[in-house]
C-alpha positions, 0 to 999 in steps of 0.5 A: 799372146802365147803359143804352145811349144812343148809343154811351155807357154812361150811369147808368140805373135798376135794372130792376123785376125787379132792385129786386124782387129786392133788396126780397125779399133785404132783406126776408128778411135784416132780417125776423127780427131785426125780428120778434123785436124787435118780439115782445119788445115787443108780448108775442108773435109773432102780435101781432108779425106784425101790427106787422112788416107795418105797419113793412114797409109803411112802409119799402117805401113810403119806401125802396124806391118810388124809383129810385136807388143800391140800396145807398144805399137799403138802408142807409137803410132798414136804419137807419130800421127799427128806428126806426119799428119803436119807433113802430109798437110805441108805435102798438100800446099806444096803441091798447089804451090802455096805456103799454109797459114800459120796454125794459130791465126784468123779463124783458129783464133776463134776456135782457140778463144771458144775452147779457153772461154770455159777455162778462163771463166769467161762467157761466149758472148761476142765482146768477150771473145773478140777480147779473149782473141785479142789477148790470145794474138799478143802470146808468143806463137809456141805458147798459142800453138801449145794452147791450140794443139791442146784445147782445139785439137785435143792432143795429149801433152805427149803429143803436143810435144812430139808435133812441137819438138820439145819435151813434155815439160816444156809443153806444160810450161807453155800451156801454164804460162799462156794461160797466166798470161791470159788470165792476167791480160788487161783486155779480159780484167772487166771479166774476172770477179771482183775480188780477182781484179788488180 
């Protein structure tokens, strides 16, 4: 965005209408994923909406009340969105005097198994899904978390790295090792094509 000063164009601030339009577009693009992320961790959509509103208040106050480059602002806000959500989810459980469950156990393992089945060329039949869940339990928790954030919560590598507090390369390593382990898992051996079995 530029504004005219005398005879030259100089960088200027975006108009209020442009900022509101960018804010609305950002919200509409990211809210459905944020709502799913929060709902799985607080037990339902109704509770999730309250937590999401707290998240959006923080995001807008921190990233959208300042002038400057809209693209940079949105990139930073997108990276921070899930991190802020995790803090608000922890606050949600703290207010209720409870500790949240580990993010990749129970029903989340079912979601992760369903999400990974096509990647591992396994079908959604019940016995295969159960075997995949058993194989997932054997993975280190950080690898399960990296898979969950990518394949269930649909986060980018950069967002996953921010949430996990590691580098992008570490996230890629976690996912690669986890998928390799799953592909070689004894419980999933019978589902591999004949030529691939050990």
